[in-house]
C-alpha positions in Angstrom: -9.1 -6.8 6.6 -7.8 -8.9 9.4 -8.9 -8.3 13.0 -5.3 -8.1 14.3 -3.6 -6.3 11.4 0.2 -6.2 12.0 2.8 -4.4 10.0 6.0 -6.4 9.7 8.1 -4.4 7.2 9.0 -0.9 6.2 7.4 -1.5 2.8 4.1 -2.7 4.4 4.3 0.4 6.7 4.7 2.7 3.7 1.9 1.0 1.8 -0.4 1.3 4.8 0.4 5.0 5.3 -0.4 5.6 1.6 -3.7 3.8 1.9 -4.6 5.8 4.9 -3.8 9.0 3.1 -5.8 8.0 0.1 -8.8 7.1 2.3 -8.6 10.6 3.9 -8.5 12.3 0.5 -11.7 10.6 -0.9 -14.4 13.1 -1.9 -17.2 10.9 -0.4 -17.4 10.6 3.3 -16.1 7.3 4.7 -18.6 4.8 5.9 -18.4 3.1 9.3 -16.5 0.0 7.9 -13.9 2.2 6.2 -13.5 4.3 9.4 -13.0 1.1 11.4 -10.5 -0.2 8.8 -8.6 3.1 8.9 -8.5 3.1 12.7 -7.1 -0.5 12.7 -4.4 0.5 10.2 -3.5 3.6 12.2 -3.1 1.5 15.4 -0.9 -1.0 13.5 1.2 1.8 12.1 1.6 3.3 15.6 2.6 -0.1 17.0 5.2 -0.6 14.2 6.6 2.9 14.8 6.9 2.2 18.6 8.6 -1.2 18.0 10.7 -0.7 14.9 11.5 3.0 14.4 
């Protein structure tokens, strides 16, 4: 995943939120890379919400 992940559309926002939910629902604990990825996606989603919604 990119270092500066940005969400630029409602569809991308929706896909990102679904991906975050699916990561949280995994039976196995998330590893450090997955946690970092999820944190980056959450920050991008928050930024999109602040700017667009």
